[in-house]
ROKOLVEX-578241 format. One record per residue: x, y, z of N, C-alpha, C in turn. Coordinates in steps of 0.2 Angstrom, whole numbers, plus 5000, padded with zeros to 4 digits. Atoms other than C-alpha are relative to their C-alpha. Layout:
<rs>
XYZXYZXYZ/...
</rs>
This chain:
<rs>
499849954996491548785130499450055001/500549954999490348915138500150064996/500049945004489949065128500450065004/499749954995490449175143500850005000/499250014999492249105144500350014993/499749995006492549105125500050074998/500049935002491949285122500450045005/499649964995492749345138500750004998/499350015002494449275132500150044994/499949965006494249345115500050075001/500149934999493749515121500650025004/499449984996495149525134500649994995/499450005005496449465120500050064996/500149945005495749605109500350065004/499949944996495949735123500850005002/499350014997497649665129500550014995/499450005005498649645113500250074998/499749935001498649835108500350035006/499749984994499049865126500749985000/499350035000500549745124500450044995/499649975005501049835108500250075002/499849944997500950005117500050005007/499950024993501649975133499850055005/500349954995501050135141499349985003/500750024998499250065142500149945005/500050064996499849895149500350025007/499749994993500949975163499450045004/500549964996499450095168499549955003/500450054998498349935169500349975006/499750044994499549845180500150045006/500049964994499749995192499450025002/500649974997497950025194499849965006/500250034993497449995212499249985000/500750025000495549985207499949934999/500250075002494949805208499749994993/500350015007494549735191499349995000/500750014999492849685197499650065000/500449944999492349865200500250054994/499849965005493149935184499450014995/500449995005492150015170500149954994/499950055005492949895158499649935001/500350064999492249745167499250014999/500849985001490449825167499949994992/500150005007490649845148500149934997/500050075003491249665145499449975002/500650044998489749605155499450024995/500549985004488649715144500149974993/499850035006489549645129499749934999/500250075000489249465134499249995000/500850015000487349495138499850014993/500349995007487149565120500249934996/499950065004488049405113499549955001/500550064998486949285123499350024997/500649985003485449385117500049984992/500050015007485949375099500049934998/500050075001486449195100499349965001/500650034998484849145108499450024995/500649975003483549255098500150014992/499949995008484349285080499749954996/500450055004483349205067500449944997/499550055002484849105060500449985005/499550034994485948995071500750034999/499349975000487649075075500449975005/499550034995489148995083500350055004/499749964996490149065097500650034996/499449975004491649085084499750064996/500349955005490549175072499850075004/500149944996489949295085500650045002/499449974998491649335092500450034994/499749975006492349365074499650064998/500449945002490949485070500150065005/499949944995491249585086500750024999/499349975000493149595084500050044993/500049965006492949645066499750075000/500349934999491749785071500450045004/499549964995492949845085500650024996/499349995003494449835073499850054994/500149955006493549935059499950075001/500149934998493750105066500150054994/499949965006494350175049500149954995/500050045006494550115032500649964999/499350045000496350055035500149955005/499950054994496049955051499549944998/500450065001495349775050500349955004/499850074997495349605058500149964994/499850055006496249485046500049935002/500050074998495849305046500749974998/499350035001497249175044500250014992/499849995007497149185025500250074998/499849935001497149375024500750025003/499449984997498549385036500649974996/499550045004499649255026500150044993/499949965006499249355010500350075001/499749934999499749525018500849985001/499350014999501449445024500349984993/499750025006501749375007500150064995/500049945004501349544999500650045003/499549974997502549625011500749984998/499350035002503949505006500150014992/500050005008503549544987499849944996/500250065004502749384983499250005001/500750005000500949354978499749944997/500350055003499749224974499450034996/500549965003498749304960500049984992/500150005008498349334941500650034997/499549975004499749454937499750064996/500349945004498649604932500050065005/500149944997498649784937499450044997/500649985003496949864935499850075004/500249934997496050034939499350014998/500749985002494250104939500050044994/500149965006493750174922499350024999/500749985000492150264924499749955005/500450054996490950124931500349934999/499850075002492049984924500749995003/499450014997493649904929500549984994/499650015006495049904916500749985002/499350024999496749814915500450054997/499549955002498149934915500649964997/499450045001499549804914499949935002/499950074998499849614913500849995001/499350024998501449554921500349954996/499750055005502649464909500149945004/499950074998502649274911499549995006/500550014994501149284923499449964997/500650035003499549184922499650044996/500449955004498649334915500250004993/499750005006499849344901499949934996/500150075003499749154898499349994997/500750015002497849164897499850054994/500149955005497949304884499750075002/500349934998497349454894500550054998/499649945002497949624888499950065004/500249934997498149804894499550034996/500649975003496549894890499449955000/500650045000495449744892499550025006/500549984994493849784903499749935003/500350064996493349654916499350025002/500749994999491449644916499749965006/500250044994491249504929500549955002/499550054997492249384940499649945002/500450054998491549214941499250014999/500749985002489949274933499750055005/500249944996489749414946500250064998/499849945003489649584938500450045005/499649954996490949714944499950074999/500149935002490249864936499850045006/500249964994490150004949500349985007/499750024993491049904963500650045002/499449974997492349974974500649964998/499450045002494149924969500249955005/499850044995494349844986499549944999/500450055001492849734982500249954994/499750045006493549684965500649965002/499450034998495149644973499949935004/500250064996494349524985499749954995/500350055004493349444971500649964995/499450035004495049414961500449965004/499650034996495949354976499849935001/500150064999496149174980500649965001/499450044999497349024983500349994994/499650025006498748974972499749944997/500350065003498148844959499350004999/500750005002496348894959499950054994/500249975006495548954943499450055002/500649955000494449114941499850014993/500349985007493349154926499950075000/500149935001493349334920499650014993/500349985006492149404908500350064997/499649945002493049524897499850034993/500249965006492649654884500750034997/499449975003494049704872499850044994/500149965005494149844860500149964993/500050035006493849784842499749935000/500450075000492949624848499350025002/500749974999491049654847499749975006/500350034994490549534861500449985006/499650024995491149494878500249925000/499850075000492049324881500349985006/499750034994492649214895500749985000/499350025000494449194900500149975007/499850034994494949064913500750015002/499349994998496549104923500149975007/499850044994497348994936500550045004/499549964996498149094950500649965001/499450024999499949074952500550045005/499549964996501449124963500450054996/499749945003502049294958500550035004/499549964996503649384963500250064995/500049945005503549554955500550055004/499549954997505049674958499650065001/500349944999504449834966500450064997/499649955002505849934958500249984992/499850005007506149964939500550054998/499649955002507550054931500150014993/499949995007508050134914500550065000/499549945002509450244907499650044995/500349955005508650394898500550054998/499449965001510150474890500450005006/499650004994511150534904499650015007/500450004994509750524917499849935002/500250074997509350374928499350015002/500750004999507550334929499849945005/500150054996506950234944499250005002/500750004998505150184946499949955006/500150044994504550114963499249995000/500750015000502850034962499649985006/500250014993502649984980500650005005/499550014995503649974996499949945004/500050064996504049805002500749985003/499450014997505449715010500650004995/499550005005506449704994500150074997/499949935003506249894989500650035001/499449964998507649974998500649974996/499550035004508849844991500050014993/500149995007508149864974500250074998/499849935002508350054974500850015001/499350005000510150034980500449974994/499750035006510549914966499950044994/500249965006509650024953500550065000/499549945000510750174959500749984997/499350035002512350074957500049984992/500050025007511850004940499950054996/500149945004511250164933500750044999/499449965000512850254938500649964996/499550045004513950114930499850004993/500250005007512850114914500150064997/499949935003512850304911500750025001/499349974999514550344918500050065003/499949944997515250504924499650064998/500549945002514050614914499349995002/500750014997512550554924499850075003/500349934998511450714927499649995006/500550004994510350644941499549944999/500550065000508950524945499350035000/500749994999507050534942499749945004/500350054996506150434956499250014999/500750005002504350394949499649965005/500450034995503150354963499250014998/500749995002501550394953499649935000/500450065000500150264956500349955006/499750044995501150194971499650015006/500549994994499950154985500349995007/499750004994501250134998500349935002/499750074998501749985009500350015007/499650004994503049965023500350075002/499749944998503550115033500850005000/499350015000505250045036500350004993/499750015007505550015017500050084998/499949935003505150205013500550045004/499549964996506250265027500749984998/499350025003507750155020500150034994/499949975006507450225003500250075001/499849934999507450405009500750015003/499350004997509050365019500549994994/499550015006509850315002500250064997/499949935003509650494996500250055005/499949954995509950585012500649995004/499450014996511550615022499950015007/500249994993510750675038499350035000/500749974999509150745046499549955001/500650044998507450685051499749984993/500350025005506550575039499250005001/500750014998504950545048499950005008/500250004993504150575065499349975001/500650044999502750455071499850025007/500349994993501550495086499449965001/500650044998500350385094499850005007/500250004993499450355110500449965005/499750054995500450215118500850014999/499350005000502250195123500349964994/499750035006503350145108499750024994/500349985007502150225095500450074998/499749945002503150395096500749984998/499450015003504650375085500350054995/499749955005505850485075500549964996/499650045005506750405060500550054997/499449955002508450495056500449974995/499550035006509550475040500749995003/499350024998511250395043500550034995/499549975005512850475035500149964994/499950035006513050435017499550004995/500549995006512050485001500349954995/499850055005512150334989500150034993/499949975007512050454974500550065000/499549954999513450574981499750074998/500349935001512250724980499750014993/500349985007511650704962499350025000/500749975000510050804958499549944999/500550055001508450714960499350044999/500749985001506650734954499549955002/500550054999505150644961499450024997/500650005003503650614951499449975004/500650024996501950604960499450014997/500649985002500150604957499549985006/500550014994498450584967500049935002/500050074998498750394968500749985004/499450014996500450414977499850015007/500350004993500050374995500449975005/499750034994500650325012500850005000/499350005000502450265011500350044994/499849955006502650354994500050075002/500049934998502150515003500650015005/499450004995503450475017500650024996/499449995004504850465004500050074997/500149935003504150624995500150055005/500049954995503950725010500750015003/499450004997505650685017500550044995/499649975005506550735000499850074999/500349935001505450884998500250055005/499949964995505650955015500850025001/499349994999507550935015500350034994/499849975006507651014998500549964996/499650055004508450864991499849984993/500350015006507250844977499550054998/500549965002506150934966499449964998/500650045001504350864966499650034995/500449985006503350874950499449955000/500650045001501550814947499450035002/500649974997499950834956500049985007/500050014993499450834974499949935002/500050074999499750664982499349985004/500650034998498350554990499850035007/500149974993498550615009499849955005/500050054994498750465020500550005004/499549994995499650515035500049965006/500050044994499350375047500349934999/499650065000500250215051499649945003/500350064997499550045054500549955002/499550064997500349905065499649944999/500250075000500049725062500149965006/499950034994499749635078499749935000/500250075001499649445077499649975006/500450044995498349335086500249934999/499950075002498349155088499749984994/500450015007497149155073499950074997/500149945004497349295061500450065003/499649944997497949475066499650064999/500349935000497349655069500550044995/499649945004497949785056499650065003/500349954996497649935067500450074999/499749935000497950125065500350025007/499749994993499150165079500450065000/499649945000500050325074499850054994/500049955005500050485064500750014998/499349985001501650535055500050074997/499949935002502350705051500750004996/499449995004503650755038500550045004/499449964996505350835043499850075002/500249934998504551005044499450005005/500550004995503250945056499350004997/500749995003501750945044499749935000/500450065001500350815045499750004993/500349995007499850775027499449964999/500650045000498350665032499450044997/500649975004496850705020500250074997/499849945004497850845013500549994994/499550015005499250775003500650045000/499449965001500950844997499950044994/500049955006500950994986500649994996/499350005004502250974972500350064999/499649945001503551104969499750034993/500349985006502851114951499449954998/500650035001501051064947500049994992/500150025007500950974930499449945000/500550055000499350884926500249944996/499950065003499350704920499850004993/500350005007499150664902499449964999/500650035001497450614896500149944994/499950055004498050454888499449964997/500550035003496950364876499849945004/500250064996497050204886499950015007/500149994993496850284902500549995005/499450024996498550244908500450075001/499749944998499450384917500849995000/499350024999501150294920500149944996/499950055004501950164910500049935003/500050064997501949974913500750005004/499450004996503249924926500649984997/499450025004504449854913500150064995/499949945005504350024903500250065003/499949934998504750204904499550054997/500549965003503650354901500350034993/499949975007503550444884500050075001/499949934999504250624885499550044996/500449975005503150664870499350025003/500749984997501550654880499950005007/500050004993502050644898500450075002/499749934999502450834902500449995007/499650004994502950794920500749964999/499450045002504250664914500550054996/499649965004504850784901500350065004/499749954995505050924914500549985004/499550034996506050814925500649994996/499450005004507250774911500350064998/499749945001507450954907500350035006/499749974994507850994925500749965001/499450044999509150854926500550004994/499550005005509950864909499650034994/500449975005509150994897500049974993/499950035007509850914881499649935000/500350065001508950754886499250015000/500849995000507150834886499649974995/500350035006506750764869500049935000/499950085000507250584873499449975002/500550054998506050444875500249955004/
</rs>
């Protein structure tokens, strides 16, 4: 196929799909009386094709038509750090993540200075089977050093298909020399919601927002009310270190705690991007007091939930200022891969944009400087009120006599 036909089709697909997503642009194009051949868009497409032909013909290394088109689309899609063109594998991985399923190792990790340290190994995961532990420092992945690398780069290095092995170079406290650990990636289905009864207080930790989260929260509310009984004093909703996820999931979780009112307003350039999400009648907790725990890693969908409960004075928010991601991405499938594109900004019920600002808690309490660098507990545990002041304060609000419980 000629380069002009291939690249023109790809570019027109790129231009048309967001327009199809935001019908306002599509309608405007359809009603434009200016002939396409005289439009600025056509001139720019021609300039684009001339550049591609030049690069294909004169670049020192050979490039295929597909490579050139992929490079161009990725460049156009990468308007901000959250927008990207996903290839087939990346798109499938995103879909699986949104479903709450992963092909991976079963570790949660974070930057610790210039190093990458494991914060948690998931029970019954490939990482646990291979002997990895919380506190282990990853020095290299498949002999490639990770020191000083962005976490997004580390994630890419650790990612891969189910059944494929990856070699980690690990440094462990008490072990003088680094050692190699081979881990075979497996299918993981990690619940996004954990619960615990802490005296007469229900504790619900949400680690991310996927398609299972709203159901998990509703189940946790019912379970804790049955377990604690009529003396239940309220719920702690812990979204510390929660990076976000699906907008609809956070809206449904907020709706579980609200009886009425706006949850979220989204505004974008195209028809269909402007949306207002409103709570439906019925508070699943029957108005029991709530405390939301946040930190600087509480982002995106976690901020949607926090903003809704805070603005409606439904919960007391405790911790540190949240991350500040107030924009929404839409995933737009192609015949091959998909675009993940920023298409709207969102606003809390009070009309505030929190983008690059974050949400200020009602009570600011700094996180504990834990020896292992861990600010919140593993997903199968609960915080320790003895060294977690935010958690201790939440307990004292909901049930003063529970403040000393662990």
